[in-house]
N, C-alpha and C positions, 0 to 999 in steps of 0.2 A: 237769942245772938244778936245783940244791939250794937251799933248800929250796923247798917247795910245798904249800897246803893248798887244800880245797873243802870248801866245808859244802852243805848243803840244808834245807828249812824245808819240808817236805811236797811229796807230787804231789795236786793236786786241785783242784777250779774255785776257785781264792781268789777271793772277792769283791771289785771294787774298794775297799770301804772298808776292807778288811785288808791291802794291798798293801804300803802303805809299811810297816807294822808289820812285815810279812814281812822285805821287803828291809833294814830298819832290824837286825830281830835277825839276819839272815844277815852282815850287815857288822860286828856287835859280834862277834858269835862267830869271824869269819873275824880279826877285828883280836886278839882275846883268844890265838887259838891261833897266830897270826903272831907275836906277841910273843914265846910261850912257845919256839917254834923258832928264832927270833932272837936268845933269851937261852941255845941251848944244851941246849934241854928237847929231849925225846927225841920221837917220832911220837908215841908211845904216849899220855905225858903231854900233847900239845897236842890230840889229838882227844877227851882227855878233858875239860880246859879248854874247849876251845869247844862241846860237847854241853852241858855244865854251866852256860855262858849261854843255851842255848835252852830250856833246863827251869826256869831262873829266870823266864825271859820266858814273860808269858800269852799272847802272841801265837800261840805255838804247843800243839800236841797233844802235851807230854811235860812232866813235872812239873806245875808251878803252869800252869793252864789246860785241864788236860788233858779230854779228853771223860767224859761220866759212862757207866758202866753201868747196866744193867737195873735195879738196886738203889739208883741213884742215887750209886754212888761210884765213886772214882779209883781203878783196877787198870793198874798201869805193869809194863813190860815193856823191857829194856837189854842191851846187849850191845857188847862192846870185844874187838877181837883184835889181837894183834902179828903182824905179817908175818916178823920174824925169827925166832922160835920156835915159830910157828904154834899159840902158848897164846891160851887165850882164855876169858873169862867172861860170862856172863849169868844175868839174874833175870827172872822173868815172875811175870805175875797178881801183884804186890806193892803192900802199901798202906802209907802212912803214910811213904814215903820219898819226900822232896826230890828229891835226888839219885839217882836209880836206876843213872846212868851212873858214880856213884863207888861204890857198892855190887857192880856188875859187876864194878869193876876190882879190888875187894879178893876177887870170887870168882877171877878170873883169876889172881891171887896164891895161892889155896888150892889144895888137891887135887880140888876140885871145877871142873866146867866150867858146869853150870848148875843154879841153884837157884831154886825155883818157891814161890809162895804163904807161907806161916806158916813153912815150912824157912829160905825168904832171908830172912823177917824178924828171924828168931829169930839167924841167921847176922849181921845187920845190930846186933842188939846186943852180940853176941859178938864183931865189931871196931869197935864205937866209932861205928857211924855213925846219926846223930840221926835218931830218927823224929820224925814231925809229925802235926798232927790231919788225917782226910780233910778236914774245912772248909777248912784253912789252903790244901788246891790246888785247891780249887774257886773257879770265878772266877762272876759272873754270867751271862755271854753260854753257859756250858756251863751252869748251871741253867734257863735260859732254853731252849735246845735241848733239853734232856731233857724237861722238862716238854712242850714242842711235840711231841716224839716219843711220849714216854708217851701222849699220847691219838690217836695214828693206830695204829691196827691194822695196819698192814702194817708198822711197824719192831718185828712182835711175830715175823715171820718170821726162819729162820736168817740171812739177806742183808742186812744191812742197807745193800748199794749195790742191791737191787733196784729196777726202774724203776718206778713207779706204772702201773696199765691206764691208756692212753691217752697216756702223757707222750711227748713228742717228744726222742729223744736229741737231745743237742747236738753239732754239728760240731765236730772236732777233728783235727788232723794230729800227725805226728810229729815231735817239735822235738828237734835232735839239735844239738851241738857240743862247742867246747872251745878248747884254746889253739891248734888247729889251723885250726879251722873253724869256721862253723856257720850252719847253714841250714833250711829249714823241707820237708818230704816233703810230697807230695800230701796232703791234709784227707780222712779217711773218716770213716764213721760207726759208732757204738759203741751197737748197739740195748738192749742190755740191763741196763745197768750207770749207777747215777747215781753222780757225780763231785762234787755241789755239798754234799755233807759235808767234813770235814777226813780225808785221808786218813792213814792213821798213819806215825809216824816223823820226826823229824829227824835228821840225822848227819852225820859228817866223815871225810875221808880224809886223812893228812897222811905226809910226805916228810920225813924230818929231814937235818940235813947229815953224817948220819954213814950215809946211805943207809937208815936204816928205812924201812918203812911200816906204818902201822896204820890201823885201821878202827874206827868207833864209832856206834852207834845208840841212840835213846830214843821212847819210844813211849806215849800214853795207849790208845791202839789206834781203834777205832771207833766212831760215838756210839751206843748204846743196846745195847753188844756184851752176850753171855750172859755171866754172872759166871764167871770159868774160863778165857774164851776168851785164846787167844795167837795173834797172829797172825806176819808173817815176823819182826819185828823182834830177838827174840834166839836164832835159829836161823842158825848158822854156816853159810855155803852159801847161805842165802834171801834174811837180812835185811842180811847185810855178809860180808863175808870179805878177808884180806890174805893175801899172799906176798909177801916182799920182793924174791923172784926177777923175780916177774910183774907185780903189780900189787895197787891196794887199792881196793874198791868198798864203798859203801852205797846200800842201795834204799829206794823209799819208794813207798807206793801201798794196791791192794790186797792185804791180806797173804794171801788164801787162792789167791789164783793166784800170786802170787809164790813160795808154799812150792812149788806143782806143778812150776816149772821151774826151781827153785834160782838164781833168778835173779842174784844177785850171784856164784855159782859158774859161772853161765854165762858171764858178762860177763870174769870173770877166765880162763876158759879162750879166750875168742876174744882176748884179748890175748898168751894163750901162742901161741896159732895164728899170730901175726905182726900181728893187725888195729891200726892205730891209735887209742887210747884214744877219740876219738870214732866211729870207724868202730867199734867193739867195743859202745860204750854203745848205738849206735842200732839195729845187729842184736841185742842183747838184747832191748830194747824189742819188735822186730819180732817176735821168738820167743815174748814173753809175750802178745803178740796174736794172732799167729796160732796158737800151739797151745792156748791155754787162754781166749782171747779177755779177755785182762787188761789192767788198767791200772795204769801205775805210771811212775816213774822211777828213774835210777840216776846216781852219781855215780862217776869213775874216774880216778885216778894211775897212772901206769906209774912204773919204777923212775929213769927219765930227768927225771920231773916234769914230764911232758905230761898237759894235765887234760882228759877225755872227758866230755860228761852228754847224757843224752835222757829224752824224757818223752811219754807220749800222752794224758795228764790236758790239760786246757784250759790249766793252768800248774803250774808248778812253780819255788818260790823259791829260789834258788842263789847262790853266791858262791865267789870264788878268786881266789888270788894265786900268782904263779909268782916263781922267783926274777929276773925282770925287775923286779919290783915295782908290777907295774901290778894294780890291785883290780878285779875284774868280777864285775857283779852281775847278775840277769835274773829273769824271772818266766817 
């Protein structure tokens, strides 16, 4: 079943008022990625193109529209991985880059794997990636969010997802499915972590007509994060992984928990063990929750073009299309 592509727009408690912008943004990203695949582009080109659409869309916490750190600035992370060669490129804590996924792609084509901060920005100048001002990445919604969080001493703690004293945790279940099946498991309570601020990461996984798989991620991180904080998104095995022999995965959610269980590689290893994509996604998120009390989501593709996804946050925006041509979207 070739080609196929799946995208996500972040796993968190997306407000009702932001649902349609998230779904519309996922559909646009999916359409651009699908057009690339249909035109003969590689999976690597397709995931880069799809993620660029979401970086340019202010609805998402990536590129324009990203959350602000404690200094009121946007710091961005991104990564991309080629499942055929296992080459990858990533950037972290970069400023003034409108499309960090494009910069990550140039890192993949270099001798490096991960560049951070000023070094990544200097590399952008060397390879001709256009820079922008901090203000061009900041939208009014996130400026207001930053001002509100700055007034709350709670968000001066290391964990921006900590539950305030006395707050009742929301109920949610593990939602999973894909091109094979879709269901909702028994709801459970998450007693310590809040989810009603943007979860880091947008992402895409694609399979091209040549049988290549690739994955990509991009993020502004978590609101009011410490300057220099890096989550799972640019870390191979945590935020993403692609192996053309097994499958591709992009993760999203609470980065500190995702890193601990190497969520993307965990999902890929489950595919390797014989799980169907939907089952592998579900099992990976169950491990995230049971092992480290984590919150997040994953999207998966296997070499046959089968899609899987799962999340234990209240919502995760996603969209996918396989060789049968049907576009599926959801939260």
